[in-house]
FIMIBA-726741 format. One record per atom (N, C-alpha, C): x, z, y. Coordinates in steps of 0.02 Angstrom, whole numbers, plus 32768, in hexadecimal, padded with zeros to 4 digits. Layout:
<sites>
XZY
...
</sites>
This chain:
<sites>
95792708C2E4
955D26DFC31A
952726B1C2FE
95332692C2C2
95032663C2A7
94C32687C292
94CA26C6C27C
948E26ECC26C
946426F7C2AA
94872703C2E3
9462270DC321
943F26CDC336
945F2693C32D
943F2653C33F
94022648C313
94082657C2D1
93CF2650C2A5
9396267DC2BB
93A726BAC2CE
937426E9C2E6
935226CEC324
937826AFC351
935A2693C38D
932A265AC37C
933B2632C349
930D25FCC336
92CD2618C31A
92D12650C2F6
92942670C2DE
92692689C318
928B26A2C34C
926726B7C388
9243267CC3A6
92652643C3AB
92472606C3C7
920825F3C3A2
920B25F6C35E
91D125E3C336
91972612C344
91A62653C349
91702683C355
91502677C398
91792669C3CC
915E265FC40F
91302623C411
914625EBC3F5
911F25AEC3FD
90E525AAC3CC
90E725D2C397
90AC25D7C36D
90792608C38A
90932638C3AF
9067266CC3CC
90762675C415
90672643C440
90792646C487
9058267FC4AC
9022269AC491
8FFF26D0C4B4
90282710C4B6
905F2714C490
90852752C48E
90C5274DC4B6
90C9271DC4E3
91072713C50A
91192752C52F
90E82778C547
90F827B2C56F
90FD27F2C546
910E27ECC506
91192828C4DD
915B284BC4ED
917F2832C520
91C02850C530
91B9288FC55B
917D28A1C570
917628D6C5A2
9176291BC582
91AE292DC562
91B72970C546
91F6298BC567
91EF29AEC59E
922829C0C5C7
92412A05C5B3
92822A0BC5A8
929F2A4BC596
92C02A6AC5D3
92D92AA7C5CC
92F42ACCC605
93322AAAC621
93582A87C5F9
93942A67C613
93862A21C62E
93462A14C63A
933129D5C658
93432999C62D
934329A4C5EC
934D296DC5BD
930B295FC59B
92FB2921C593
92BC290DC574
92CA28E2C538
92AC28F3C500
92B328CAC4C5
9285288EC4C8
92A12853C4BB
927A2816C4BB
927627FCC474
923A27F2C45C
923227D7C419
92172791C41A
92092776C455
91E62736C457
92002708C48D
924126FFC492
925D26CFC4C1
9261268AC4A1
924E2656C4C7
92522613C4AB
929A25FCC4A1
92A525D4C470
92E825BAC462
92E02575C444
92EC2542C46C
92DD2500C452
930E24CAC468
934C24DEC47A
937B24A9C48A
93C324BDC47C
93ED248BC475
94332497C465
945824B8C49D
944024B2C4DB
946124D3C513
945E251EC50A
94272537C4F0
9421257EC4E2
94552593C4AE
945D256AC47A
948E257BC447
94D4257DC465
94E3254DC490
9524254BC4B1
952E258AC4DC
94FB259DC502
950025D9C52B
950A2617C500
94EB2618C4C5
94F42650C498
953B2652C47D
95572618C46E
959C2615C455
95CD262DC48A
95C22618C4C9
95EE262EC500
95EB2679C507
95AF2694C506
95A726DCC50D
95C82701C4D3
95BD26E8C496
95DA2709C45B
96262709C45E
964426D2C475
968D26CEC479
96A72700C4AC
9684270AC4E3
9698273DC513
96922783C4F5
965C278EC4D1
965327D0C4B0
968A27DCC47D
969927AAC455
96CC27B2C421
971027C2C440
971B27ABC47D
975B27B9C49F
975A27FDC4C3
97232822C4BD
97202865C4D8
9700286BC51D
96E32836C536
96C52837C579
967A2843C574
965F2860C5A8
96162863C5AD
95FD281FC5C4
95C72808C5A7
95AC27C6C5BA
956027C6C5AF
953D27A9C5DF
94F427A6C5DD
94DD2763C5FA
94A3274DC5E5
94842715C609
94662731C649
94642706C67D
94512720C6BF
942526F0C6E4
93FB270CC710
93D726E5C742
939C26BEC728
9399267EC73D
935F2655C732
934E264AC6E9
93802646C6BD
9371263AC676
934C2675C658
935B26B2C66F
933826EDC657
92F026ECC672
92EA26DFC6B2
92A726DBC6D1
927B26A8C6AC
9296266DC6A1
926D2638C683
9259264AC63C
92862667C616
9274267AC5D1
923F26B0C5D0
924326DFC5FD
92112714C600
91CC26F8C613
91CC26C0C635
918D269FC647
9177266DC612
919D2669C5DA
918A263BC5A6
919E25F4C5B3
91CC25E9C5E2
91E225A6C5F4
92272598C5D6
92352559C5CC
92772546C5B3
92A7253FC5EE
92DC2566C5F1
930C2561C628
932D251DC62B
933A2505C667
935E24C6C66F
93A924D0C664
93C1250CC673
9408251BC667
940F2566C65C
944A2579C645
945925BEC636
949825D3C65B
9496260FC679
94D1262BC69A
94E4266BC676
95262675C671
954126B2C652
956326DBC687
9555271CC688
9578274CC6B4
95A22779C688
95DE2789C69E
960E27ABC672
963C27D9C69A
96592807C676
968D2832C693
96D1280FC695
96D827D8C672
971827B3C671
97252794C6B6
97632799C6CC
9778277AC70B
977D272DC701
977C2707C737
978026BEC730
97BD26A7C707
97F626C5C716
983326AFC6F2
982E26C2C6A7
980A26F7C698
9801270BC652
97D126DCC62E
979F26C5C652
97712694C635
97962653C625
97C0263DC654
97E625FFC648
98182607C60F
98372641C60B
9866264DC5D4
9842264EC591
9805266AC590
97E02670C551
97C8262DC538
97AE2603C564
979025C3C54F
97C12589C556
97F82594C579
982A2560C57F
98212535C5BD
9858251EC5D9
985724F6C616
982F24B6C60E
98332498C5D3
98122458C5C9
97C6245FC5C5
97AE249AC5B4
976624A4C5AC
974724C8C5E8
976D24D2C61D
975224F7C656
976024D2C697
973424DEC6C7
973C24C4C70A
973324FEC73B
97622506C769
975E253CC79A
97322525C7D4
96F1251EC7C7
96C42502C7FA
96B72533C833
96C12573C826
96B725A4C85B
96E025E3C84C
971F25D7C83C
9749260FC827
974F2645C85D
974C2630C89C
97512661C8D2
97152690C8D2
96DE267AC8B4
96A326A5C8AF
969626BBC867
96CA26B3C83E
96C526CBC7F9
96A0269EC7CA
969A265DC7D9
96722630C7AF
969F25FBC78E
969B25F9C74B
96BF25C8C723
968C25A3C6F8
96922560C6F5
96662539C6CA
9689252EC687
9667253EC651
96802532C60E
966024F1C5F5
968A24C2C5E3
96722480C5CF
965D247FC586
9626245CC579
960F2454C535
962A2415C516
96142407C4DA
962723CAC4B7
95EC239AC4B6
95FB235BC4A9
95C82328C4A3
959D2324C4E2
95BD2327C51B
959C231FC55C
95682356C56A
956F2390C54B
954323C8C55C
955123DEC5A3
951D23F2C5C8
9529240EC60B
9554244DC605
957F245AC636
95A92496C632
958024D6C63B
959D250CC625
9580254FC630
95A92570C667
95882586C69C
95AC25AAC6D1
95B425F3C6BD
95F2260AC6BF
96022650C6AF
961A2671C6EF
95F626A5C704
960526C6C744
9617270FC737
964C2725C756
9661276BC751
96312797C778
961E27D1C75B
95F52801C780
9617280FC7C3
95F0280BC7FA
960F2814C83B
95DE2832C86D
95FA284CC8A2
95D3285CC8DE
95F32833C916
95CA2822C947
95E127F5C97C
95F3281AC9BB
96272800C9DD
96382819CA1F
960A27FBCA53
961F27FFCA92
95F527E5CAC9
95EE279ACAC4
95B22781CAD4
95A52739CAD8
95B02723CB20
95E126F7CB2A
95F326E5CB6E
95D526A3CB85
95BA267BCB55
95A0263ACB68
9558262FCB53
95352665CB42
94F0265ECB2C
94EA263BCAE9
9521263CCAC3
95202619CA82
954A263BCA4D
958B2648CA5E
95B82663CA2C
95D626A5CA44
95E726D2CA15
960A270FCA28
96522700CA39
966D2727CA68
96B4271DCA7A
96E22732CA41
96CB2761CA18
96F22776C9DE
96C22795C9AB
96DA279BC96E
96B327BBC939
96DD27F1C91A
96BB2823C8FE
96DC285AC8DA
96BF285CC894
96E92859C862
96D1285AC81D
96BB28A0C80C
968128A4C7E9
966128E5C7E3
963828E8C7A2
9600290CC7A4
95D72917C769
959A28E9C768
957928E7C72F
953B28C0C729
950628D9C759
9500291AC761
94CD2936C78D
94D82921C7D6
95162926C7ED
95252911C832
951E28C6C83A
952D28A1C805
95242859C807
94DA2847C810
94AF286BC7ED
9467285EC7F4
944F286CC83A
946A28A0C859
945228B6C89A
94682888C8D3
9498285BC8C7
94AD282DC8FC
948727EBC8F8
945C27E1C8C6
943827A2C8BD
93FC279EC8EC
93DA2764C8EB
93A72758C91F
9364277BC911
9344276CC8D9
93012786C8CB
930127ABC888
92D527DBC882
92D42805C846
92CA27DCC807
92A227A7C80A
92962780C7CE
92D32757C7BA
93042753C7E6
93432730C7D7
937C2761C7CA
936D27A2C7CC
93A127D5C7C4
93A127F4C77F
938427D2C74E
937F27ECC70A
93B927D3C6DF
93CC27FCC6AF
93FD27E9C67C
93DC27EBC638
93FA27C6C609
93E027C6C5C5
941927C7C594
941427F2C563
944427F6C52C
942527D3C4F0
943A2795C4E1
941B2771C4A9
942F278BC465
946427B2C462
947927CEC422
94492807C40F
943E2834C43E
9410286CC432
93C8285CC444
93BE2820C461
937C280BC477
935D283DC4A7
9382284CC4DC
936D287DC50D
93742861C553
93432871C57E
93492864C5C5
936528A1C5E7
93952897C613
93B028CDC63B
939828C2C683
937228F2C69C
934F28E9C6DC
93612923C70A
938B2915C73C
939F2948C76D
93762944C7AD
934A2912C7B4
932A2906C7F5
92DE2901C7F0
92C22916C7B8
927A2913C7AC
925F28CBC7AE
9289289EC795
92752858C794
923C284AC764
923B286EC72B
92052864C6FA
91C22876C718
91C128ABC73D
918328C0C75E
916A288AC78D
9198286CC7B2
91832837C7E1
916E27F8C7BC
918C27EBC782
917527B3C75A
912D27BFC742
911F27FBC72D
90DB280CC718
90A92803C751
90BE2816C78C
90912814C7C6
909327D0C7EA
90BA27A2C7D0
90C0275FC7EF
90D42765C838
910B2789C843
91202799C887
91692785C893
91752767C8CC
91B92758C8E3
91CD278FC913
920027B4C901
921527EDC92B
926127EDC930
927A27F1C96E
92C227F4C978
92DE2834C95B
931B2831C943
933D286DC92B
93572894C967
934528D3C96B
935B28FDC9A3
933A28E8C9E4
936028E8CA1A
934628D7CA5D
9340288CCA64
93042870CA6B
92FE2827CA6E
93222809CAAA
9324282CCAE3
93482812CB1D
9392280BCB0D
93AD283BCAE8
93F42837CAD5
93FF27FDCAA5
93D127F4CA75
93DA27BDCA45
93D7277ACA68
93AA2772CA98
93A32731CABA
93DB2727CAED
93F6275DCB08
942F2757CB36
946C273DCB10
94722751CAD1
94AA273BCAA8
94A726EFCA9B
946C26D8CA89
94642691CA78
941F267CCA90
941E2654CAC5
93DE2640CAE4
93B42614CAB6
93D525F2CA87
93AE25C8CA59
937E25F1CA2E
938C2631CA26
9361265BC9FC
9319265CCA17
93102652CA58
92CC2651CA73
92A52617CA55
92C425DCCA53
92A225A2CA37
929C25A8C9EB
92CE25C7C9CC
92CA25D2C984
928F25FFC972
9280262FC99C
9246265BC990
92062631C98E
92002603C9BD
91C525D7C9BF
91C425AAC982
91FD258FC970
92002562C936
91EE2587C8F5
920825C3C8EC
91F725EAC8B0
91AD25FBC8AF
91932610C8E7
914B2621C8EA
912125E4C8D8
913625AAC8EF
9111256CC8E2
91152558C899
91512554C87E
91592539C83B
9145256BC804
914625ABC814
913225DEC7E3
90EA25F4C7EB
90CC25E2C824
908825F9C832
90852643C843
90BB265DC863
90C026A3C876
90AF26ACC8BF
90AA26ECC8D4
90A126FFC91A
90E1271EC934
90F12712C972
912A2734C992
91122777C9AC
913527ADC99B
911D27EEC9B1
912427F5C9FC
90FD2822CA1B
90F82825CA64
913A2832CA87
91622863CA72
91A2286ECA96
91D02831CA93
91D0280ECA5A
91FA27D2CA54
91DF279ACA81
919D2792CA83
917F275ECAAD
9189276FCAF7
918427AECB09
918F27C2CB4E
91D727B2CB64
920627BECB37
924C27B0CB47
92572764CB51
9236273BCB29
923C26F3CB32
922026DFCB77
91E726FCCB89
91CB26EFCBCB
91FE26FECC02
921F2737CBFD
924D274CCC31
928A271ECC36
929E2701CBFE
92DD26DCCBFC
92D42690CBF2
92962678CBF0
92882633CBDD
92B02601CC06
92B8260ECC47
92DA25DECC73
932325D3CC5E
93402601CC38
938625FCCC24
939125D2CBE6
935B25B9CBC7
93632594CB88
938C2555CB91
938A2538CBCC
93AF24F9CBD7
93FA2503CBDB
94122541CBD8
945A254CCBD1
94722531CB8F
94462530CB5E
94572519CB1B
946224CDCB1C
948D24B5CAF1
949B246ECAEE
945D2446CADB
945A2408CAF4
942123DDCAE6
941923D1CA9B
945123CBCA77
944D23BDCA2F
942C23F7CA0A
943D2434CA1C
941F246EC9FA
93D52475CA0A
93C32469CA49
937D246ACA5C
93572434CA36
937323F8CA34
935223C1CA13
934823CEC9C9
937923EEC9A8
937223FCC961
9338242BC953
932F245EC97D
92F7248CC974
92B5246AC983
92B22443C9B9
92742421C9CA
926123EEC994
929323CDC978
9285239DC943
926123C0C909
927B23F8C8F3
925E241BC8BA
92182434C8C9
920B2443C907
91C8245AC91B
9198241FC920
91AE23E8C93F
918123B0C94C
916E2389C90E
91992387C8DC
91872363C89F
915D238DC86F
915323CCC880
912D23F9C854
90E223F0C860
90B823F6C82C
907023EEC835
9051241DC868
90702457C874
90552487C8A5
9073247DC8EA
9088243FC8F9
90A92431C938
907E2443C975
903C243BC96E
9010244CC9A6
90152495C9B9
901624C1C987
901F2508C994
90622516C9B4
909524F1C99E
90D824FAC9BA
90DA24E8CA04
90BA24B0CA17
90BA249CCA5D
909324CECA87
905B24E7CA6C
9036251BCA90
9061255ACA99
9088256ACA66
90B325A5CA6A
90EC259BCA9C
9103255DCAA4
9133254FCAD9
91162562CB1D
90D62551CB26
90B42563CB64
90AC25AECB6A
909525CECB35
90872616CB37
90C7263ECB42
90FF2624CB2C
913F2649CB31
9164263BCB72
914D2609CB97
917025F7CBD5
91A725C3CBCB
91AF25AACB8D
91E4257ACB80
91D12532CB90
91902524CB9A
917C24E0CBA8
919924C8CBEA
919924F2CC1D
91B224DECC5F
91FB24C7CC5E
922924EECC41
926E24D5CC42
927B249BCC12
92542496CBDC
92612462CBAB
923B2421CBBB
91FC2427CBCE
91D323EDCBDD
91B023F7CC20
91D523F6CC57
91B62402CC99
918023CFCCA9
91842394CC8B
91512360CC97
910C2376CC80
910923A3CC50
90C923B9CC33
90B423FFCC4C
90E02421CC6E
90D82468CC79
909B247BCCA3
9085244FCCD0
904B2460CCFA
9008244ECCDB
900A242BCCA2
8FCB2415CC84
8F9D244ECC6E
8FB72482CC4D
8F8924B6CC36
8F5D24D4CC6E
8F7724D9CCAA
8F5024F6CCE1
8F3024C1CD0C
8F55248CCD1C
8F3B245ACD4C
8F162421CD2A
8F262413CCEC
8F0423DDCCC7
8EF123F6CC81
8EC52429CC7E
8EB72447CC3D
8E992416CC0A
8E7223E5CC21
8E5623B5CBF2
8E8D238ACBD3
8EBD2376CBFC
8EF6234ECBE3
8F1E2377CBB1
8F2A23B6CBC2
8F5023E3CB96
8F2C23ECCB53
8EEB23F6CB55
8EC623FFCB16
8EC623BFCAED
8EC22386CB0F
8EC42346CAEC
8F07233DCAC9
8F3C2351CAEA
8F7F234ECACD
8F822379CA8E
8F6B23B7CA93
8F6E23E5CA5A
8F4323CBCA20
8F0923B1CA2F
8EDD2396C9FA
8EFE235BC9D7
8F1E2330C9FF
8F3F22F6C9E2
8F77230CC9B3
8F9F233CC9C8
8FD52355C99E
8FBA2376C95F
8F822398C965
8F6523BAC92B
8F4D2387C8F7
8F32234FC90E
8F16231DC8E0
8F4B22ECC8C6
8F8522ECC8E5
8FB922BCC8D3
8FD122C8C88B
8FCD2294C862
8FE32298C81C
90232270C814
905A228DC82A
90992269C826
90D3229BC829
9109228AC805
914622B1C809
917B228EC833
9167225AC856
91942233C880
919E2255C8C4
91DD225FC8D7
91EA227BC918
91D3224CC94F
91DD220BC946
91C721DBC979
917D21DEC984
915621E3C94E
910D21E8C954
90F92229C977
911A2260C964
910922A0C983
911B22A0C9CD
91542284C9DE
91692281CA24
91392255CA4C
9124221DCA30
90F421F1CA52
90B12213CA5B
909B2237CA28
905B225CCA2D
90602292CA62
909A22B2CA68
90A422E6CA9A
90A222CACAE0
90BF228ECAEA
90CC2274CB2D
909C223CCB42
906C222CCB19
904121F2CB26
901D21F7CB69
90092233CB7E
8FE2223BCBBB
900C223CCBFB
904D2234CBF5
90772231CC31
906221F5CC5C
905E2200CC9D
904F21C8CCC9
90882196CCCB
90C521AFCCCB
91002184CCCC
9118217BCC84
91022145CC64
9111213BCC1E
915C2132CC11
91802119CC44
91C8210FCC3A
91EF2150CC37
91CD2189CC42
91EF21C9CC3C
91FC21DCCBF3
91DC21B9CBC5
91E421CACB7E
922E21C4CB6A
924E218ECB7E
92942185CB6D
92C021BBCB8B
92B221CCCBC9
92D92201CBEA
92D32243CBC6
92962254CBB1
928B2293CB8E
92AD2292CB4A
92A82259CB26
92C92254CAE6
9314225DCAEB
9331223FCB1F
937A2246CB28
938C228CCB3E
935F22AFCB5E
936C22F3CB73
937F231FCB38
93602312CAFF
936C233BCAC4
93962318CA8F
93B722E2CAA3
93E622BECA78
93C522A6CA36
93862292CA3A
93682272CA00
938A222EC9F7
93832210C9BE
93A621D1C9B1
93892199C9DB
93B22166C9E8
9399212DCA0F
935E210BC9EC
93612107C9AA
932A20E8C984
92EA210FC98E
92ED2151C98B
92B2217AC994
92962174C9DB
92C42174CA0B
92AF216FCA52
928D212BCA5E
92AC20F6CA46
928F20B4CA50
924B20ADCA2F
924520C9C9F2
920520C5C9D0
91D020EEC9F4
91E1212ACA0A
91B12153CA2F
919A2131CA6E
91C92112CA93
91B720EFCAD1
918920B4CAC1
9198208FCA8C
916D2057CA78
9127206ECA65
912320A5CA41
90E120BFCA2D
90B720D3CA69
90D620F4CA99
90B22108CAD6
909A20CBCAFD
90C42098CB00
90B2205BCB25
907B2033CB02
907B2032CAC0
904D2008CA9A
900B202ACA89
9008206BCA8B
8FCC208FCA76
8F8E207ACA9D
8F91206DCADF
8F552056CB02
8F3A2015CAE7
8F641FEBCACB
8F4C1FACCAAE
8F201FBACA71
8F2E1FEECA4C
8F041FFFCA13
8EC02018CA2B
8EC0203CCA62
8E812054CA7E
8E53201ACA8E
8E6F1FE2CAA4
8E471FA7CAB8
8E4F1F6ECA86
8E601F7ECA49
8E6F1F4ACA17
8E341F1BCA0D
8DF71F35CA10
8DBC1F0CCA04
8DB11ED9CA3C
8DD61EE1CA73
8DD01EB2CAAB
8E0C1E83CAB1
8E3F1E8ECA87
8E7D1E66CA8D
8E771E25CA67
8E9A1DF2CA81
8EA11DB3CA5B
8EC81DC2CA1B
8EB41DA1C9E5
8ED31DAFC9A4
8F1E1DA5C9A3
8F3B1D72C9C1
8F851D6CC9BE
8FA91DA9C9DB
8F8F1DC3CA11
8FB01DFECA2F
8FA91E3BCA02
8F6E1E46C9E6
8F631E80C9BA
8F8B1E77C979
8F8D1E3AC960
8FB11E2EC922
8FFA1E42C927
90191E34C960
90601E45C968
906A1E90C966
90391EB7C97E
903E1EFFC97A
90371F17C932
90071EFAC90F
8FF71F13C8CC
902B1F01C898
90541ECFC8A5
90891EBDC875
90CD1ED9C88B
90CE1EFCC8C4
910C1F1CC8DA
911F1F53C8AA
91601F60C8A2
91761F93C873
91611FD9C886
914B1FE2C8C5
91322024C8DA
90E7202BC8D8
90C51FF9C8B9
907C1FFAC8BB
905D2035C896
907C204AC85F
90602084C83B
905F20C2C867
909720CEC88A
90992108C8B7
906720FFC8EF
906020C3C908
903220B5C93E
8FEA20C5C928
8FD720B2C8EC
8F9420BFC8D5
8F892109C8C7
8FBC212BC8B0
8FB52173C8A4
8FA82198C8E6
8FCB2184C91A
8FBF21A3C95B
8F7A2190C976
8F672151C96B
8F24213BC981
8EEE2163C95F
8EF5216EC91E
8EC42198C8F9
8EC121DDC917
8EFC21FAC926
8EFD223EC942
8EE12240C989
8EE52209C9AD
8ECF2207C9F2
8E8421F9C9F9
8E6B21C7C9D3
8E2621B3C9DD
8DFA21BBC99F
8E1821C2C964
8DF121C9C928
8DDF2186C908
8DC92189C8CA
8DBC214CC8A3
8D802125C8BC
8D532145C8E0
8D162123C8F6
8D1E20FEC938
8D572104C957
8D6320E1C996
8D642096C98A
8D472070C9B8
8D402027C9AE
8D842005C9A6
8DB42017C9CF
8DF61FF8C9CA
8E192009C989
8E142048C973
8E33205CC935
8E122039C8FA
8DD02034C8FB
8DAC2012C8C5
8DBF1FC9C8C1
8DC71FA8C8FA
8DDB1F62C8FA
8E201F5AC8DB
8E4E1F87C8EC
8E911F83C8CF
8E8F1F8EC883
8E681FBFC86D
8E631FCCC826
8E441F8FC801
8E141F70C821
8DF51F35C803
8E291EFEC7FB
8E4F1EF3C82F
8E821EBFC82D
8EB91ED0C7FA
8ECD1F0EC7F7
8F021F22C7C9
8EED1F1BC780
8EAC1F1BC774
8E921F13C730
8E921ECAC71A
8EA21E9CC747
8EA41E55C736
8EDB1E48C702
8ED31E14C6D9
8F0A1E01C6AC
8F491DF3C6D4
8F821E00C6B6
8FC11DFAC6DA
8FCC1DB4C6F5
8FB61D81C6D0
8FC11D3CC6E7
8F951D2BC723
8F601D52C72E
8F361D47C769
8F4F1D72C7A3
8F621DAFC793
8F791DDCC7C8
8FBA1DC3C7E7
8FE71DACC7BD
90291D97C7D7
90411D5AC7B1
90211D20C7BD
90341CE3C799
907A1CCCC7AD
90991CA7C780
90DB1C8BC78E
90D51C5CC7CA
91051C5DC7F9
91021C30C832
91021BE7C81C
90DB1BBEC83E
90D91B77C82E
911B1B55C841
91391B6BC878
91791B4FC88E
91A71B88C8A4
91E71B7FC895
921A1BAEC8AD
92451B8BC8E1
92721BB0C8FF
92A01B92C92F
92CA1B5BC910
92E01B65C8D1
93071B31C8AF
92DD1AF3C8A5
929D1AFDC896
92701AC3C88C
926B1A9BC8CD
92651ABDC905
92601A9AC945
929F1A72C955
92D81A8FC946
93181A6DC952
931C1A2EC928
93091A35C8E8
930A19FAC8BC
92D819C5C8D3
92A419DCC8F6
927119AEC910
9288198CC950
92C319A0C967
92DF1980C9A2
92D619A6C9E2
92C019E5C9DE
92B61A0ECA1A
92F81A2FCA2B
930C1A28CA69
934A1A47CA81
933D1A8ECA97
93621AC0CA7E
93581B05CA94
935E1B0ACAE0
93311B2FCAFD
932F1B38CB46
930B1B7ACB55
93061B8DCB94
92E01BCACBA5
92971BC7CB8F
927D1B8ACB82
92371B83CB6D
922E1B8BCB21
92661B90CAFD
92651B90CAB4
92391BC9CA99
92451C05CAB2
921F1C3FCA9A
91D61C3ACAAB
91C71C21CAE7
91811C19CAFB
915D1BE8CACC
917F1BB2CABA
91611B81CA8D
91521BA0CA49
91821BC5CA2E
91771BE5C9ED
913D1C16C9F0
91391C3CCA27
91011C6BCA2F
90BE1C46CA33
90BE1C0FCA56
907F1BE9CA5D
90691BCCCA1A
90991BB3C9F3
90891B99C9B0
906D1BD1C985
908D1C0BC988
90761C44C960
90301C59C975
90221C5CC9B6
8FDF1C70C9CE
8FAB1C40C9B2
8FB81BFFC9B7
8F871BCEC9A0
8F7D1BD3C954
8FB31BE2C931
8FAD1BEAC8E9
8F801C26C8D8
8F8B1C5FC8FA
8F641C9CC8EC
8F1B1C93C8FF
8F0F1C6BC932
8ECA1C5EC947
8EA71C2BC91A
8ECD1C0EC8EC
8EB01BDEC8BD
8EAD1B97C8D7
8ECD1B8AC910
8ECC1B47C92D
8F001B19C90D
8F331B35C8F1
8F671B0FC8CE
8F6A1B26C886
8F661AF7C857
8F601B0BC811
8F9A1AF2C7E5
8FC31AC3C7FF
8FFA1AABC7D7
90341A96C804
906D1A86C7E6
90A91A75C80C
909F1A36C837
907A1A06C81C
907019C8C842
904A19D5C882
901519FDC87E
8FF01A0FC8BA
901C1A36C8EB
90451A61C8D0
90711A89C8FB
90A41A5DC91F
90BF1A2BC8FE
90EF19FEC91E
90CE19D4C955
909119BEC948
906D1999C97C
905F19C6C9B8
904D1A04C9AA
90421A33C9E1
90811A3DCA09
90BA1A43C9E7
90FA1A4DCA09
910A1A12CA36
90FF19D6CA1C
910D199ACA45
90E3199ACA84
90A319A9CA7D
907719A9CAB7
908919E1CAE7
909B1A1ACACB
90AD1A54CAF5
90EA1A44CB1E
911C1A25CB00
91591A14CB23
914C19DFCB59
911F19B1CB4A
910E197ECB7A
90EB199ECBB7
90C119CFCBAA
909D19F2CBE0
90CB1A1FCC07
90FF1A3BCBE8
912A1A6CCC09
91701A52CC17
917D1A16CC06
91C119FECC0A
91DF19FDCC4F
91B519F6CC82
91CF19F2CCC6
91D71A37CCE6
91C51A6CCCC2
91C91AAFCCE1
92111AC7CCE5
</sites>
């Protein structure tokens, strides 16, 4: 096993010294096995996945890496996680690795998580299976344990139906997934209508994969999404939100949103935007351009950029909750949409009002969206950039008086307390108050003028 790990590290060195040879794996033999000599290997999770696979092999079971980790390695990317597919039954996996090192996270579907040490993420080990009928648009009513080939044929897309033997350094391809990787194509395995009937989320996953990989969805698969798009809302909000999150935070988010429209998924997911491509083409194009120029990995920023042109700005919160995004993300997106017009007119705003925006914890996201919306040459954006370049003590000076200071000065807290503090701060930012003594005199006069209110 250790010799194999050493060999994998040599493969890693060759790949990263010679990245142009990543696609040297395309030597296909009659048994649909492909030798890979240049897969990247650069993390301990890979070593853990190799150990899990080797232990299954040593116990006499067939075991292969499966799905996304194979796809990503063939594309020269570092997988985020590794999945193992095996002939071992769930109870056999638990017996082999021990009850303390396993979690039956999906034993009914043949999935056992093998726990690592030192807080390593677990490795999911799934028994080769074929699925029975899907009764809820999400899960099969039953599974039948079977062969690797049948297991590949029940998966969603050809690029996710690949297996890899890290011991022999071979790809096992029963679904022509390598060919689709070469052609940058998302293609459902078998009948796309059948695949999407089994799990409606696969329609949105096709769009997400096409977006994040820069691939095209093949025509039969895209046609099937068109036919079934209205059924996507059968899927839970959490699962929809997870896919949309991964698409919206990606740099190619603009292409993804356009593909939602092209596939028919925009209407059921974002009905508020669905009529724009035909009825408001200029607004739609402005939205796409803004998303294309957006330089941020923040979901809140992406959501605000997507929804900024809504007439009803308060719909942002409703849409965020629709997909179970976090309260923090929803609140930030709503704030960004509400405040962005102030940046457009920043050169006309009084400095105290603009200053409060620029020192807000969301100001960086706000400026990123402003850049994507109007560009660096816009008067409001330029004014904000000029102000943000000020020394910190000028941009956001320490308050001359705090609430505690006012209380010690003899001011009794009342509904006017906050207004007084705001007024003192405004005068300070405008340069009318320069020290604590001036601020206290201003407070006394202000209270005298407003005391009877």
